[in-house]
C-alpha positions in Angstrom: -10.1 70.7 53.8 -7.4 70.1 51.3 -4.3 67.9 51.4 -1.0 67.7 49.6 0.6 64.4 48.7 4.4 64.6 48.9 6.9 62.3 47.5 10.0 61.8 49.6 12.6 61.7 46.8 15.2 59.9 48.9 13.2 56.7 49.1 10.2 57.3 46.7 7.7 56.8 49.5 4.6 59.0 49.8 3.2 60.7 52.8 0.3 63.2 53.4 0.5 66.7 54.7 -2.1 69.4 55.2 -1.5 72.5 53.0 -0.6 74.6 56.1 2.2 72.3 57.2 5.8 73.4 56.6 8.3 70.7 55.6 11.9 71.7 55.2 14.5 70.2 52.9 16.5 67.2 53.9 13.7 65.4 55.8 13.0 61.7 55.4 9.4 60.9 55.9 8.0 57.4 55.6 5.0 55.9 53.7 1.5 56.5 55.1 2.6 59.2 57.5 0.2 62.1 58.1 1.1 65.6 59.0 -1.7 67.9 60.0 -2.5 71.7 60.3 0.3 74.2 61.1 2.9 71.6 61.8 6.6 72.3 61.0 9.0 69.5 60.1 12.6 70.9 60.2 15.7 69.9 58.3 17.4 66.5 58.5 14.8 64.8 60.7 13.7 61.2 60.1 10.1 60.2 60.5 9.1 56.6 59.9 6.2 54.9 58.2 2.5 55.3 59.3 3.2 58.1 61.9 0.5 60.6 62.7 1.5 64.2 63.7 -1.4 66.3 65.0 -2.0 70.1 64.7 0.8 72.5 65.7 3.5 69.9 66.1 7.2 71.0 65.7 9.8 68.4 64.8 13.3 70.0 65.3 16.4 69.2 63.2 17.8 65.7 63.4 15.0 64.3 65.5 14.3 60.6 64.8 10.8 59.1 65.0 10.3 55.4 64.4 7.3 53.7 62.7 3.8 54.2 63.9 4.6 57.1 66.3 1.5 59.1 67.3 2.1 62.7 68.2 -0.9 64.6 69.5 -1.6 68.4 69.1 0.8 71.1 70.4 3.9 68.9 70.9 7.4 70.2 70.2 10.1 67.5 69.7 13.5 69.0 70.1 16.9 68.1 68.7 18.3 65.2 70.7 15.0 63.3 71.0 14.7 59.8 69.6 11.3 58.0 69.7 11.3 54.3 68.7 8.4 52.5 67.1 4.9 52.7 68.5 5.6 55.6 70.8 2.6 57.8 71.9 3.1 61.5 72.7 0.0 63.0 74.4 -1.4 66.5 73.8 0.9 69.4 74.9 3.5 67.1 76.5 7.0 68.7 76.7 10.5 67.7 75.9 13.6 69.7 76.9 17.1 69.4 75.6 19.2 71.7 77.8 19.5 71.3 81.6 20.3 75.0 82.4 19.0 77.2 79.6 19.8 80.9 79.5 18.6 83.3 76.8 21.9 85.1 76.6 24.1 82.0 76.4 24.2 79.7 73.4 24.2 76.1 74.6 23.4 74.3 71.3 26.6 72.2 71.8 25.2 71.0 75.1 22.0 69.3 73.9 21.3 66.1 75.8 19.8 63.0 74.1 16.5 61.6 75.3 15.4 58.2 74.0 11.8 57.1 74.3 11.8 53.3 73.8 9.4 51.2 71.8 5.7 51.3 72.8 6.1 53.9 75.6 3.2 56.4 76.2 3.6 59.9 77.5 0.4 61.5 78.8 -1.0 65.0 78.2 1.0 67.9 79.7 3.8 65.7 81.0 7.3 67.1 81.0 10.5 65.1 80.2 13.6 66.6 81.6 16.3 65.9 79.0 18.8 63.1 79.4 16.3 60.8 81.1 15.4 57.8 78.9 11.9 56.2 78.9 11.9 52.4 79.0 9.9 50.3 76.5 6.2 50.2 77.1 6.5 52.5 80.1 3.4 54.7 80.8 3.9 58.3 81.9 0.7 59.7 83.5 -0.8 63.0 82.5 1.0 66.0 84.0 4.0 63.9 85.3 7.5 65.5 85.5 10.2 63.0 84.6 13.5 63.8 86.3 15.1 60.3 86.2 15.3 57.2 84.0 12.1 55.3 83.7 12.1 51.5 83.7 10.4 49.4 81.0 6.7 48.8 81.7 6.8 51.2 84.6 3.7 53.3 85.5 4.7 56.7 86.8 2.8 59.8 87.9 3.4 63.0 89.8 5.9 65.8 90.2 8.6 64.5 90.4 7.7 61.2 88.7 7.1 58.3 91.1 6.5 54.8 90.1 3.2 53.4 91.3 2.9 50.2 89.4 3.5 48.3 86.2 1.6 48.0 82.9 1.4 45.5 80.1 2.2 46.1 76.5 -1.5 46.9 76.1 -1.3 49.6 78.7 -3.3 47.7 81.4 -2.2 47.9 85.0 -0.9 44.6 86.2 -1.8 42.9 89.5 0.7 40.3 90.7 0.3 37.1 92.7 2.5 36.1 95.5 5.0 34.5 93.1 5.4 37.7 91.1 3.3 36.7 88.1 0.6 38.8 86.4 -1.7 38.5 83.4 -2.8 41.4 81.2 -6.6 41.7 81.4 -6.9 42.7 77.7 -4.3 40.4 76.0 -4.0 37.5 78.4 -0.2 37.8 78.1 1.8 36.8 81.1 4.5 38.8 82.9 7.0 38.1 85.7 8.4 40.6 88.1 11.9 39.7 89.3 14.3 41.9 91.2 12.3 45.0 90.3 12.4 44.3 86.6 9.3 43.2 84.6 9.5 40.8 81.7 6.9 39.3 79.4 6.8 35.6 79.4 7.1 34.2 75.9 5.1 31.2 75.2 
């Protein structure tokens, strides 16, 4: 296997791309980012530092990816999508950007924005209907179809998506005591559930 090392002339940072990747002009790509086989990075998108884009990934014009975003194989990220830092996009998950697409009708001026907030994970083969934001550290189960806004730290599954619990920033499912407190099994961080909103308790 061979690799190219590119220099992003706009900020002098380097990133890595496989020789089969296509990178259009006008992109800003951060240091340490890796772009793998047969991926296409289209004009005027912004990709942060230390991202990893797997095989056959398409990043459409003006998409924004934060730092440390992980994109697994066969994902297309369409214009209107913004992913904040530390977002995980599972294999073959799907974004959309038009509510009522028709082949014969141009609706490029109707693209809806979708924001995936910091630390959220979207599982394999999930579908995100455009215009529905994903809260920070939310966990979207494999195959889920998201048709509404998802709360921070929410665990959702099914078609349409249904919330079945809450997860910590480490992605562990939380179990609450009678006072609404929970502790992450992996990090020992504490959380409080109050009026259907989950917050991490800062110590």
